TORZA-274196 format. One record per residue: z, x, y of N, C-alpha, C in turn; residue number from 1. Coordinates in steps of 0.1 Angstrom, whole numbers, plus 5000, padded with zeros to 4 digits. Example, Ala and Ser with C-alpha at 12.3 -4.5 7.8 and 13.67 -1.06 7.14 Angstrom:
# residues 2
{site {5078, 5132, 4943}, {5078, 5123, 4955}, {5078, 5132, 4967}, 1}
{site {5071, 5128, 4978}, {5071, 5137, 4989}, {5079, 5129, 5000}, 2}
# end
This chain:
# residues 298
{site {1331, 2879, 2084}, {1338, 2883, 2096}, {1327, 2889, 2106}, 1}
{site {1325, 2883, 2118}, {1315, 2888, 2127}, {1316, 2902, 2130}, 2}
{site {1305, 2910, 2131}, {1306, 2924, 2135}, {1306, 2924, 2150}, 3}
{site {1316, 2932, 2156}, {1316, 2933, 2171}, {1304, 2941, 2176}, 4}
{site {1297, 2949, 2167}, {1286, 2957, 2172}, {1273, 2950, 2172}, 5}
{site {1272, 2938, 2166}, {1260, 2930, 2166}, {1259, 2920, 2177}, 6}
{site {1246, 2917, 2180}, {1244, 2906, 2190}, {1250, 2893, 2185}, 7}
{site {1256, 2885, 2194}, {1263, 2873, 2189}, {1253, 2863, 2182}, 8}
{site {1241, 2863, 2186}, {1231, 2854, 2179}, {1228, 2859, 2165}, 9}
{site {1228, 2872, 2163}, {1227, 2878, 2150}, {1238, 2874, 2141}, 10}
{site {1250, 2874, 2146}, {1262, 2871, 2138}, {1261, 2856, 2134}, 11}
{site {1257, 2847, 2142}, {1255, 2833, 2138}, {1244, 2832, 2128}, 12}
{site {1233, 2839, 2129}, {1222, 2839, 2119}, {1227, 2844, 2106}, 13}
{site {1235, 2855, 2106}, {1241, 2860, 2094}, {1250, 2850, 2087}, 14}
{site {1258, 2843, 2094}, {1267, 2833, 2089}, {1258, 2822, 2082}, 15}
{site {1247, 2818, 2089}, {1238, 2808, 2083}, {1231, 2813, 2071}, 16}
{site {1227, 2825, 2071}, {1219, 2831, 2059}, {1229, 2832, 2047}, 17}
{site {1241, 2837, 2050}, {1250, 2838, 2038}, {1254, 2824, 2033}, 18}
{site {1256, 2814, 2041}, {1259, 2801, 2036}, {1247, 2796, 2028}, 19}
{site {1235, 2798, 2032}, {1223, 2794, 2024}, {1223, 2802, 2011}, 20}
{site {1226, 2815, 2012}, {1226, 2823, 2000}, {1236, 2819, 1990}, 21}
{site {1247, 2814, 1994}, {1257, 2809, 1985}, {1252, 2796, 1977}, 22}
{site {1245, 2788, 1985}, {1239, 2776, 1978}, {1228, 2780, 1968}, 23}
{site {1220, 2790, 1972}, {1210, 2795, 1963}, {1216, 2802, 1950}, 24}
{site {1226, 2810, 1952}, {1232, 2817, 1941}, {1239, 2807, 1931}, 25}
{site {1245, 2796, 1937}, {1251, 2786, 1928}, {1241, 2779, 1919}, 26}
{site {1229, 2776, 1926}, {1219, 2769, 1919}, {1212, 2778, 1908}, 27}
{site {1212, 2791, 1911}, {1205, 2801, 1902}, {1213, 2802, 1889}, 28}
{site {1226, 2798, 1889}, {1234, 2799, 1876}, {1228, 2788, 1866}, 29}
{site {1222, 2778, 1871}, {1217, 2768, 1862}, {1203, 2763, 1868}, 30}
{site {1194, 2772, 1869}, {1181, 2769, 1875}, {1173, 2758, 1868}, 31}
{site {1176, 2757, 1855}, {1169, 2746, 1847}, {1172, 2732, 1852}, 32}
{site {1183, 2730, 1858}, {1187, 2717, 1863}, {1182, 2714, 1877}, 33}
{site {1176, 2724, 1884}, {1172, 2722, 1898}, {1160, 2712, 1898}, 34}
{site {1160, 2702, 1907}, {1149, 2693, 1909}, {1138, 2700, 1917}, 35}
{site {1126, 2699, 1912}, {1114, 2706, 1918}, {1104, 2695, 1921}, 36}
{site {1098, 2697, 1933}, {1086, 2688, 1936}, {1075, 2698, 1940}, 37}
{site {1063, 2693, 1941}, {1051, 2701, 1944}, {1045, 2696, 1957}, 38}
{site {1044, 2705, 1967}, {1038, 2701, 1980}, {1023, 2701, 1978}, 39}
{site {1017, 2711, 1971}, {1003, 2711, 1968}, {1002, 2720, 1956}, 40}
{site {0990, 2722, 1950}, {0989, 2730, 1938}, {0995, 2744, 1941}, 41}
{site {1004, 2748, 1931}, {1011, 2761, 1932}, {1020, 2763, 1944}, 42}
{site {1024, 2752, 1951}, {1032, 2753, 1962}, {1044, 2744, 1960}, 43}
{site {1056, 2750, 1956}, {1067, 2742, 1951}, {1078, 2741, 1962}, 44}
{site {1086, 2731, 1961}, {1098, 2730, 1969}, {1109, 2724, 1960}, 45}
{site {1121, 2729, 1962}, {1132, 2724, 1954}, {1143, 2718, 1963}, 46}
{site {1152, 2711, 1956}, {1164, 2706, 1964}, {1172, 2717, 1970}, 47}
{site {1171, 2729, 1964}, {1178, 2741, 1969}, {1172, 2745, 1983}, 48}
{site {1158, 2745, 1984}, {1152, 2748, 1997}, {1158, 2738, 2007}, 49}
{site {1158, 2725, 2004}, {1162, 2715, 2014}, {1177, 2717, 2018}, 50}
{site {1186, 2720, 2007}, {1200, 2721, 2010}, {1202, 2734, 2018}, 51}
{site {1195, 2745, 2015}, {1197, 2757, 2022}, {1192, 2756, 2037}, 52}
{site {1181, 2749, 2039}, {1176, 2747, 2052}, {1186, 2738, 2060}, 53}
{site {1191, 2728, 2054}, {1201, 2719, 2061}, {1213, 2727, 2066}, 54}
{site {1218, 2736, 2058}, {1230, 2743, 2062}, {1227, 2754, 2073}, 55}
{site {1215, 2760, 2072}, {1211, 2769, 2082}, {1210, 2762, 2096}, 56}
{site {1203, 2751, 2096}, {1201, 2744, 2108}, {1214, 2739, 2114}, 57}
{site {1223, 2734, 2106}, {1236, 2729, 2111}, {1244, 2741, 2117}, 58}
{site {1243, 2752, 2110}, {1251, 2764, 2115}, {1245, 2769, 2129}, 59}
{site {1232, 2770, 2130}, {1225, 2774, 2142}, {1227, 2765, 2154}, 60}
{site {1225, 2752, 2151}, {1226, 2742, 2162}, {1241, 2739, 2165}, 61}
{site {1250, 2742, 2156}, {1264, 2741, 2159}, {1268, 2751, 2170}, 62}
{site {1262, 2763, 2169}, {1265, 2773, 2179}, {1256, 2772, 2191}, 63}
{site {1243, 2768, 2189}, {1234, 2768, 2200}, {1226, 2754, 2200}, 64}
{site {1233, 2744, 2205}, {1227, 2730, 2204}, {1215, 2728, 2212}, 65}
{site {1213, 2737, 2222}, {1201, 2736, 2231}, {1189, 2743, 2226}, 66}
{site {1190, 2750, 2214}, {1179, 2758, 2209}, {1169, 2749, 2201}, 67}
{site {1157, 2754, 2199}, {1147, 2747, 2191}, {1147, 2752, 2177}, 68}
{site {1141, 2745, 2168}, {1140, 2749, 2154}, {1125, 2747, 2149}, 69}
{site {1120, 2758, 2142}, {1108, 2757, 2134}, {1111, 2761, 2120}, 70}
{site {1112, 2751, 2111}, {1116, 2754, 2097}, {1105, 2750, 2087}, 71}
{site {1105, 2757, 2076}, {1094, 2755, 2066}, {1093, 2741, 2061}, 72}
{site {1105, 2735, 2058}, {1105, 2722, 2051}, {1105, 2710, 2061}, 73}
{site {1112, 2712, 2073}, {1114, 2701, 2082}, {1106, 2703, 2095}, 74}
{site {1098, 2714, 2096}, {1090, 2716, 2108}, {1099, 2717, 2121}, 75}
{site {1095, 2709, 2131}, {1102, 2709, 2144}, {1110, 2696, 2146}, 76}
{site {1114, 2689, 2135}, {1121, 2676, 2138}, {1135, 2678, 2142}, 77}
{site {1141, 2690, 2141}, {1155, 2692, 2145}, {1155, 2701, 2158}, 78}
{site {1166, 2701, 2165}, {1167, 2710, 2177}, {1160, 2705, 2189}, 79}
{site {1161, 2712, 2200}, {1155, 2708, 2213}, {1140, 2711, 2211}, 80}
{site {1132, 2702, 2218}, {1117, 2703, 2217}, {1111, 2712, 2228}, 81}
{site {1119, 2716, 2238}, {1113, 2723, 2250}, {1121, 2736, 2253}, 82}
{site {1128, 2741, 2243}, {1136, 2753, 2246}, {1128, 2765, 2245}, 83}
{site {1132, 2775, 2253}, {1125, 2788, 2252}, {1130, 2796, 2240}, 84}
{site {1142, 2791, 2234}, {1148, 2798, 2222}, {1144, 2789, 2210}, 85}
{site {1137, 2795, 2200}, {1133, 2788, 2188}, {1136, 2796, 2176}, 86}
{site {1144, 2790, 2167}, {1148, 2796, 2154}, {1137, 2793, 2144}, 87}
{site {1132, 2804, 2138}, {1121, 2802, 2128}, {1127, 2805, 2114}, 88}
{site {1126, 2795, 2106}, {1135, 2796, 2093}, {1126, 2794, 2081}, 89}
{site {1128, 2802, 2071}, {1124, 2800, 2057}, {1136, 2800, 2049}, 90}
{site {1141, 2789, 2044}, {1154, 2788, 2037}, {1154, 2795, 2023}, 91}
{site {1142, 2796, 2017}, {1141, 2802, 2004}, {1126, 2807, 2003}, 92}
{site {1124, 2819, 2006}, {1111, 2825, 2005}, {1110, 2831, 1991}, 93}
{site {1100, 2826, 1983}, {1099, 2831, 1969}, {1104, 2819, 1960}, 94}
{site {1101, 2807, 1964}, {1106, 2795, 1956}, {1101, 2796, 1942}, 95}
{site {1088, 2800, 1940}, {1082, 2800, 1926}, {1090, 2811, 1918}, 96}
{site {1093, 2822, 1924}, {1102, 2832, 1916}, {1115, 2825, 1913}, 97}
{site {1121, 2819, 1922}, {1134, 2813, 1920}, {1135, 2803, 1908}, 98}
{site {1125, 2794, 1908}, {1125, 2784, 1898}, {1122, 2789, 1884}, 99}
{site {1117, 2802, 1883}, {1115, 2808, 1870}, {1127, 2818, 1867}, 100}
{site {1137, 2819, 1876}, {1148, 2828, 1873}, {1144, 2842, 1876}, 101}
{site {1133, 2845, 1883}, {1128, 2858, 1886}, {1135, 2862, 1899}, 102}
{site {1144, 2872, 1899}, {1153, 2874, 1911}, {1147, 2881, 1923}, 103}
{site {1136, 2876, 1928}, {1130, 2882, 1940}, {1127, 2870, 1950}, 104}
{site {1137, 2868, 1958}, {1136, 2857, 1968}, {1146, 2860, 1979}, 105}
{site {1145, 2853, 1990}, {1154, 2856, 2001}, {1154, 2844, 2011}, 106}
{site {1164, 2845, 2020}, {1165, 2836, 2032}, {1160, 2844, 2044}, 107}
{site {1151, 2838, 2052}, {1146, 2845, 2064}, {1149, 2836, 2077}, 108}
{site {1155, 2842, 2087}, {1158, 2836, 2099}, {1154, 2845, 2111}, 109}
{site {1147, 2840, 2120}, {1143, 2848, 2132}, {1145, 2839, 2144}, 110}
{site {1148, 2845, 2155}, {1149, 2838, 2168}, {1138, 2844, 2177}, 111}
{site {1129, 2834, 2181}, {1119, 2838, 2191}, {1123, 2833, 2205}, 112}
{site {1122, 2841, 2215}, {1124, 2838, 2229}, {1111, 2839, 2237}, 113}
{site {1107, 2827, 2242}, {1094, 2827, 2249}, {1083, 2832, 2240}, 114}
{site {1084, 2828, 2227}, {1073, 2832, 2218}, {1074, 2846, 2212}, 115}
{site {1084, 2854, 2216}, {1085, 2867, 2211}, {1098, 2869, 2202}, 116}
{site {1097, 2874, 2190}, {1108, 2875, 2181}, {1118, 2885, 2186}, 117}
{site {1130, 2881, 2188}, {1141, 2890, 2194}, {1152, 2893, 2184}, 118}
{site {1154, 2884, 2174}, {1165, 2886, 2165}, {1160, 2883, 2151}, 119}
{site {1164, 2890, 2141}, {1159, 2888, 2127}, {1170, 2890, 2117}, 120}
{site {1171, 2881, 2107}, {1180, 2883, 2095}, {1172, 2879, 2083}, 121}
{site {1172, 2888, 2073}, {1167, 2885, 2060}, {1178, 2888, 2050}, 122}
{site {1181, 2878, 2042}, {1192, 2880, 2032}, {1187, 2878, 2018}, 123}
{site {1189, 2888, 2009}, {1186, 2887, 1995}, {1199, 2883, 1988}, 124}
{site {1200, 2871, 1984}, {1213, 2867, 1978}, {1216, 2872, 1964}, 125}
{site {1205, 2875, 1956}, {1207, 2880, 1943}, {1212, 2895, 1943}, 126}
{site {1209, 2902, 1953}, {1213, 2916, 1954}, {1224, 2918, 1965}, 127}
{site {1227, 2907, 1972}, {1236, 2908, 1984}, {1232, 2918, 1994}, 128}
{site {1219, 2919, 1996}, {1213, 2928, 2006}, {1211, 2920, 2019}, 129}
{site {1216, 2926, 2030}, {1214, 2919, 2043}, {1206, 2928, 2052}, 130}
{site {1195, 2923, 2057}, {1186, 2931, 2066}, {1188, 2924, 2080}, 131}
{site {1190, 2932, 2090}, {1191, 2926, 2104}, {1184, 2935, 2114}, 132}
{site {1179, 2928, 2125}, {1173, 2936, 2136}, {1175, 2928, 2148}, 133}
{site {1177, 2935, 2159}, {1177, 2930, 2173}, {1167, 2938, 2181}, 134}
{site {1158, 2932, 2188}, {1148, 2940, 2195}, {1154, 2950, 2204}, 135}
{site {1150, 2963, 2202}, {1155, 2974, 2210}, {1167, 2980, 2204}, 136}
{site {1173, 2975, 2194}, {1185, 2980, 2188}, {1184, 2986, 2174}, 137}
{site {1172, 2986, 2169}, {1170, 2991, 2155}, {1171, 2981, 2144}, 138}
{site {1168, 2985, 2132}, {1169, 2976, 2120}, {1178, 2982, 2110}, 139}
{site {1185, 2973, 2103}, {1196, 2978, 2094}, {1195, 2970, 2081}, 140}
{site {1199, 2977, 2070}, {1201, 2971, 2057}, {1216, 2973, 2054}, 141}
{site {1223, 2962, 2053}, {1238, 2963, 2052}, {1242, 2971, 2064}, 142}
{site {1248, 2983, 2063}, {1252, 2990, 2075}, {1244, 3003, 2077}, 143}
{site {1233, 3004, 2070}, {1224, 3016, 2071}, {1212, 3014, 2080}, 144}
{site {1210, 3023, 2089}, {1199, 3022, 2098}, {1186, 3025, 2090}, 145}
{site {1176, 3016, 2092}, {1164, 3017, 2085}, {1153, 3025, 2093}, 146}
{site {1145, 3032, 2085}, {1133, 3039, 2090}, {1122, 3037, 2080}, 147}
{site {1109, 3034, 2085}, {1098, 3033, 2076}, {1096, 3046, 2069}, 148}
{site {1088, 3046, 2059}, {1086, 3059, 2051}, {1078, 3069, 2059}, 149}
{site {1078, 3081, 2055}, {1071, 3092, 2062}, {1058, 3096, 2055}, 150}
{site {1054, 3089, 2044}, {1042, 3093, 2037}, {1030, 3090, 2046}, 151}
{site {1021, 3100, 2045}, {1009, 3098, 2053}, {0996, 3098, 2044}, 152}
{site {0997, 3102, 2032}, {0985, 3102, 2023}, {0985, 3089, 2015}, 153}
{site {0975, 3081, 2016}, {0974, 3069, 2009}, {0976, 3070, 1994}, 154}
{site {0970, 3082, 1989}, {0971, 3084, 1975}, {0985, 3085, 1969}, 155}
{site {0995, 3087, 1978}, {1009, 3087, 1974}, {1017, 3075, 1978}, 156}
{site {1010, 3065, 1983}, {1017, 3053, 1989}, {1017, 3041, 1979}, 157}
{site {1028, 3034, 1980}, {1030, 3022, 1973}, {1028, 3010, 1983}, 158}
{site {1019, 3001, 1980}, {1016, 2990, 1989}, {1019, 2977, 1982}, 159}
{site {1025, 2968, 1990}, {1028, 2954, 1985}, {1019, 2944, 1991}, 160}
{site {1017, 2933, 1983}, {1007, 2923, 1988}, {1012, 2909, 1982}, 161}
{site {1004, 2899, 1985}, {1006, 2886, 1979}, {0993, 2881, 1975}, 162}
{site {0992, 2876, 1963}, {0979, 2870, 1958}, {0977, 2856, 1963}, 163}
{site {0964, 2853, 1965}, {0961, 2839, 1969}, {0965, 2829, 1958}, 164}
{site {0971, 2818, 1961}, {0975, 2809, 1951}, {0972, 2794, 1955}, 165}
{site {0966, 2792, 1967}, {0963, 2778, 1971}, {0949, 2775, 1969}, 166}
{site {0946, 2762, 1967}, {0931, 2758, 1966}, {0925, 2762, 1980}, 167}
{site {0913, 2767, 1980}, {0906, 2770, 1992}, {0908, 2784, 1997}, 168}
{site {0918, 2792, 1991}, {0920, 2806, 1994}, {0907, 2814, 1990}, 169}
{site {0904, 2824, 1998}, {0892, 2831, 1995}, {0895, 2842, 1985}, 170}
{site {0893, 2839, 1972}, {0897, 2848, 1961}, {0887, 2860, 1961}, 171}
{site {0874, 2858, 1962}, {0865, 2869, 1961}, {0868, 2880, 1972}, 172}
{site {0870, 2876, 1984}, {0874, 2886, 1994}, {0887, 2893, 1991}, 173}
{site {0896, 2885, 1986}, {0909, 2891, 1982}, {0908, 2901, 1971}, 174}
{site {0900, 2898, 1961}, {0898, 2907, 1950}, {0891, 2920, 1955}, 175}
{site {0882, 2918, 1964}, {0875, 2930, 1970}, {0885, 2939, 1978}, 176}
{site {0894, 2932, 1986}, {0904, 2940, 1993}, {0913, 2947, 1984}, 177}
{site {0918, 2940, 1973}, {0927, 2945, 1964}, {0921, 2957, 1957}, 178}
{site {0908, 2956, 1953}, {0901, 2967, 1947}, {0901, 2980, 1956}, 179}
{site {0898, 2978, 1968}, {0897, 2989, 1978}, {0910, 2996, 1980}, 180}
{site {0921, 2988, 1980}, {0934, 2994, 1982}, {0939, 3000, 1969}, 181}
{site {0937, 2994, 1958}, {0942, 2999, 1945}, {0937, 3013, 1942}, 182}
{site {0924, 3015, 1944}, {0918, 3028, 1940}, {0922, 3039, 1950}, 183}
{site {0928, 3036, 1961}, {0931, 3046, 1971}, {0946, 3049, 1971}, 184}
{site {0954, 3042, 1964}, {0969, 3043, 1965}, {0976, 3046, 1952}, 185}
{site {0989, 3049, 1952}, {0996, 3052, 1940}, {1000, 3039, 1933}, 186}
{site {0999, 3027, 1939}, {1002, 3015, 1932}, {1002, 3003, 1942}, 187}
{site {0999, 2991, 1936}, {1000, 2979, 1944}, {1010, 2970, 1937}, 188}
{site {1018, 2963, 1945}, {1029, 2955, 1939}, {1028, 2941, 1945}, 189}
{site {1031, 2930, 1937}, {1031, 2917, 1942}, {1045, 2910, 1939}, 190}
{site {1055, 2913, 1947}, {1068, 2908, 1944}, {1069, 2893, 1945}, 191}
{site {1062, 2886, 1955}, {1062, 2872, 1956}, {1071, 2866, 1966}, 192}
{site {1076, 2874, 1976}, {1083, 2869, 1987}, {1080, 2877, 1999}, 193}
{site {1071, 2872, 2008}, {1066, 2880, 2019}, {1076, 2886, 2028}, 194}
{site {1087, 2878, 2031}, {1097, 2882, 2040}, {1104, 2895, 2035}, 195}
{site {1107, 2895, 2022}, {1113, 2906, 2015}, {1103, 2918, 2015}, 196}
{site {1090, 2915, 2013}, {1080, 2926, 2013}, {1081, 2933, 2026}, 197}
{site {1082, 2926, 2037}, {1083, 2932, 2050}, {1096, 2940, 2052}, 198}
{site {1107, 2934, 2047}, {1120, 2941, 2048}, {1119, 2955, 2040}, 199}
{site {1111, 2955, 2029}, {1110, 2967, 2021}, {1101, 2977, 2028}, 200}
{site {1092, 2973, 2036}, {1084, 2982, 2044}, {1093, 2989, 2054}, 201}
{site {1101, 2981, 2060}, {1111, 2986, 2070}, {1120, 2996, 2064}, 202}
{site {1124, 2993, 2052}, {1134, 3002, 2045}, {1127, 3015, 2039}, 203}
{site {1114, 3015, 2039}, {1107, 3026, 2033}, {1106, 3025, 2018}, 204}
{site {1109, 3014, 2012}, {1108, 3012, 1998}, {1093, 3011, 1994}, 205}
{site {1085, 3005, 2003}, {1071, 3006, 2002}, {1065, 3011, 2015}, 206}
{site {1053, 3015, 2014}, {1047, 3022, 2026}, {1038, 3013, 2034}, 207}
{site {1034, 3001, 2028}, {1026, 2992, 2036}, {1026, 2978, 2029}, 208}
{site {1020, 2968, 2036}, {1020, 2954, 2031}, {1008, 2947, 2037}, 209}
{site {1001, 2939, 2029}, {0991, 2930, 2035}, {0990, 2917, 2027}, 210}
{site {0988, 2906, 2035}, {0987, 2893, 2028}, {0980, 2884, 2038}, 211}
{site {0972, 2874, 2033}, {0966, 2864, 2041}, {0973, 2851, 2038}, 212}
{site {0970, 2840, 2046}, {0976, 2827, 2043}, {0990, 2825, 2047}, 213}
{site {0996, 2834, 2054}, {1010, 2834, 2057}, {1013, 2825, 2069}, 214}
{site {1025, 2819, 2069}, {1030, 2810, 2080}, {1040, 2818, 2089}, 215}
{site {1042, 2814, 2101}, {1052, 2821, 2110}, {1065, 2823, 2103}, 216}
{site {1071, 2814, 2096}, {1084, 2815, 2090}, {1084, 2826, 2078}, 217}
{site {1072, 2829, 2073}, {1071, 2839, 2063}, {1073, 2853, 2069}, 218}
{site {1068, 2855, 2081}, {1067, 2869, 2087}, {1075, 2871, 2100}, 219}
{site {1081, 2861, 2106}, {1087, 2863, 2119}, {1098, 2873, 2118}, 220}
{site {1108, 2871, 2109}, {1119, 2880, 2108}, {1115, 2894, 2103}, 221}
{site {1107, 2894, 2093}, {1103, 2907, 2087}, {1095, 2916, 2096}, 222}
{site {1087, 2909, 2105}, {1079, 2917, 2114}, {1088, 2925, 2124}, 223}
{site {1099, 2919, 2129}, {1108, 2926, 2138}, {1115, 2937, 2130}, 224}
{site {1119, 2935, 2118}, {1125, 2946, 2110}, {1116, 2958, 2110}, 225}
{site {1103, 2956, 2107}, {1093, 2967, 2106}, {1092, 2974, 2119}, 226}
{site {1090, 2967, 2130}, {1088, 2974, 2143}, {1100, 2981, 2147}, 227}
{site {1112, 2975, 2145}, {1125, 2982, 2148}, {1128, 2994, 2139}, 228}
{site {1121, 2995, 2128}, {1123, 3006, 2119}, {1112, 3017, 2121}, 229}
{site {1104, 3015, 2132}, {1094, 3025, 2135}, {1080, 3022, 2130}, 230}
{site {1078, 3010, 2124}, {1065, 3007, 2118}, {1057, 2999, 2127}, 231}
{site {1045, 2995, 2122}, {1036, 2986, 2130}, {1032, 2974, 2122}, 232}
{site {1030, 2963, 2129}, {1026, 2950, 2123}, {1016, 2944, 2131}, 233}
{site {1006, 2938, 2124}, {0995, 2931, 2131}, {0987, 2922, 2121}, 234}
{site {0975, 2918, 2126}, {0966, 2912, 2117}, {0958, 2923, 2110}, 235}
{site {0948, 2919, 2102}, {0940, 2929, 2094}, {0932, 2938, 2103}, 236}
{site {0929, 2934, 2115}, {0921, 2943, 2124}, {0930, 2951, 2133}, 237}
{site {0944, 2949, 2131}, {0953, 2958, 2139}, {0958, 2952, 2152}, 238}
{site {0954, 2939, 2155}, {0959, 2932, 2167}, {0973, 2928, 2165}, 239}
{site {0981, 2930, 2175}, {0996, 2928, 2174}, {1000, 2913, 2175}, 240}
{site {0992, 2905, 2181}, {0995, 2891, 2183}, {0991, 2883, 2170}, 241}
{site {0998, 2884, 2159}, {0994, 2879, 2146}, {1002, 2867, 2141}, 242}
{site {1013, 2864, 2148}, {1023, 2855, 2142}, {1017, 2842, 2136}, 243}
{site {1008, 2836, 2143}, {1002, 2823, 2139}, {0988, 2825, 2134}, 244}
{site {0984, 2837, 2130}, {0970, 2839, 2126}, {0968, 2839, 2111}, 245}
{site {0978, 2837, 2103}, {0977, 2836, 2088}, {0972, 2848, 2081}, 246}
{site {0974, 2860, 2088}, {0971, 2872, 2080}, {0981, 2883, 2086}, 247}
{site {0986, 2892, 2078}, {0996, 2901, 2082}, {0994, 2914, 2075}, 248}
{site {0994, 2925, 2083}, {0993, 2939, 2078}, {1005, 2947, 2084}, 249}
{site {1012, 2954, 2076}, {1024, 2962, 2081}, {1024, 2975, 2074}, 250}
{site {1030, 2985, 2081}, {1031, 2998, 2074}, {1037, 3008, 2084}, 251}
{site {1040, 3020, 2079}, {1043, 3031, 2088}, {1030, 3034, 2096}, 252}
{site {1032, 3040, 2108}, {1020, 3041, 2117}, {1008, 3048, 2111}, 253}
{site {1009, 3059, 2103}, {0998, 3065, 2096}, {0991, 3056, 2086}, 254}
{site {0999, 3050, 2078}, {0994, 3041, 2067}, {0987, 3029, 2074}, 255}
{site {0994, 3023, 2084}, {0988, 3011, 2091}, {0974, 3014, 2096}, 256}
{site {0972, 3025, 2102}, {0959, 3029, 2108}, {0949, 3030, 2097}, 257}
{site {0952, 3036, 2085}, {0943, 3037, 2074}, {0940, 3024, 2068}, 258}
{site {0950, 3015, 2067}, {0948, 3002, 2061}, {0939, 2993, 2069}, 259}
{site {0941, 2994, 2083}, {0931, 2987, 2091}, {0917, 2991, 2089}, 260}
{site {0915, 3004, 2087}, {0901, 3009, 2085}, {0896, 3004, 2071}, 261}
{site {0904, 3001, 2062}, {0900, 2997, 2048}, {0898, 2982, 2048}, 262}
{site {0908, 2974, 2053}, {0907, 2960, 2051}, {0904, 2952, 2063}, 263}
{site {0902, 2959, 2075}, {0899, 2952, 2087}, {0887, 2944, 2086}, 264}
{site {0877, 2948, 2079}, {0864, 2941, 2078}, {0865, 2928, 2070}, 265}
{site {0877, 2926, 2063}, {0879, 2913, 2056}, {0887, 2903, 2065}, 266}
{site {0890, 2907, 2077}, {0898, 2898, 2086}, {0888, 2887, 2091}, 267}
{site {0894, 2875, 2093}, {0886, 2865, 2099}, {0883, 2868, 2114}, 268}
{site {0890, 2878, 2119}, {0888, 2882, 2133}, {0879, 2894, 2134}, 269}
{site {0873, 2899, 2123}, {0865, 2911, 2123}, {0852, 2908, 2130}, 270}
{site {0846, 2918, 2136}, {0833, 2917, 2143}, {0822, 2914, 2132}, 271}
{site {0811, 2909, 2137}, {0800, 2907, 2128}, {0795, 2920, 2121}, 272}
{site {0795, 2931, 2128}, {0791, 2944, 2122}, {0801, 2947, 2111}, 273}
{site {0814, 2946, 2113}, {0824, 2949, 2103}, {0822, 2940, 2091}, 274}
{site {0820, 2927, 2093}, {0818, 2918, 2082}, {0806, 2922, 2074}, 275}
{site {0795, 2926, 2080}, {0783, 2931, 2073}, {0786, 2943, 2065}, 276}
{site {0796, 2951, 2069}, {0799, 2963, 2062}, {0805, 2960, 2048}, 277}
{site {0810, 2948, 2046}, {0815, 2945, 2033}, {0804, 2946, 2022}, 278}
{site {0792, 2944, 2026}, {0781, 2944, 2016}, {0776, 2958, 2013}, 279}
{site {0781, 2968, 2021}, {0777, 2982, 2018}, {0785, 2987, 2006}, 280}
{site {0780, 2997, 1999}, {0787, 3003, 1988}, {0800, 3009, 1993}, 281}
{site {0811, 3008, 1985}, {0824, 3013, 1989}, {0823, 3028, 1988}, 282}
{site {0832, 3034, 1996}, {0833, 3049, 1996}, {0838, 3053, 1982}, 283}
{site {0834, 3065, 1977}, {0839, 3069, 1964}, {0854, 3072, 1965}, 284}
{site {0861, 3070, 1953}, {0875, 3074, 1953}, {0877, 3088, 1955}, 285}
{site {0887, 3092, 1963}, {0890, 3106, 1965}, {0884, 3111, 1978}, 286}
{site {0878, 3102, 1986}, {0873, 3106, 1999}, {0884, 3111, 2008}, 287}
{site {0881, 3119, 2018}, {0891, 3123, 2027}, {0896, 3111, 2036}, 288}
{site {0909, 3110, 2037}, {0914, 3098, 2044}, {0912, 3100, 2059}, 289}
{site {0911, 3089, 2066}, {0909, 3090, 2081}, {0921, 3097, 2087}, 290}
{site {0918, 3106, 2097}, {0929, 3113, 2104}, {0934, 3105, 2116}, 291}
{site {0926, 3095, 2121}, {0930, 3087, 2132}, {0941, 3078, 2128}, 292}
{site {0949, 3074, 2138}, {0960, 3065, 2135}, {0962, 3056, 2147}, 293}
{site {0969, 3045, 2144}, {0972, 3035, 2154}, {0987, 3036, 2157}, 294}
{site {0991, 3039, 2168}, {1006, 3040, 2171}, {1010, 3055, 2170}, 295}
{site {1022, 3057, 2174}, {1027, 3071, 2175}, {1033, 3075, 2162}, 296}
{site {1033, 3088, 2158}, {1039, 3093, 2146}, {1054, 3092, 2147}, 297}
{site {1061, 3091, 2136}, {1075, 3090, 2136}, {1081, 3104, 2137}, 298}
# end
């Protein structure tokens, strides 16, 4: 039943996400029988991804036939090619988790208008958790308003990430980043679905997130959830225009600023001086955390 309090486009996206979630849940009952193919090493796609994407696109274009589509499996082959309205879709984020029966995966749908994300839906079908955001109207999980966490000391923070898994990924840099973050925080988690990681930052379940190698459909919806919940999202150097830059950092404002100071030097957009700083000895554990921040306190 559409909610009268939500933007009409969000209601259509919710309908699409729930329809995709029903397909995913049915398949999860007998995941052993799901047909799987490999796009590249460690990058899997299933018939469930394709079926979920098909129903999402049909639902969205049924309501908005003049809109464009950017989807993980079919790219831009559907929808209008010149529309200012583009739906950015990941039909099943966390496919590797799904095919193992590990229940951490989601459907991610965002609407970008003139390149700016305005609507977002992330649906976790295994928990029936629905995350929504409309620019300027806040972020919600089910019917609860979301706010990012209030923690300001990194030593108390839980940070999520995604490990490199593709050939050509820069593993040494990632191991260095991970080491710097691990020794300064209460814990590092790797759930395996970036869209859900961002939703969890918005909900305050984690205090921050970073990952490289991400595509727009991995982060479009989640990034709006984070900012509408009072957090910040950007690339590793803290620049806000990150959507197509293949690196993403998110957190509450205090944590975000501290994370930029720790991992910014590993960004492909870092200055030469910052990149040279990688070779310097790391600060000892237990150093005083930076007092500066990027963004306003909550």
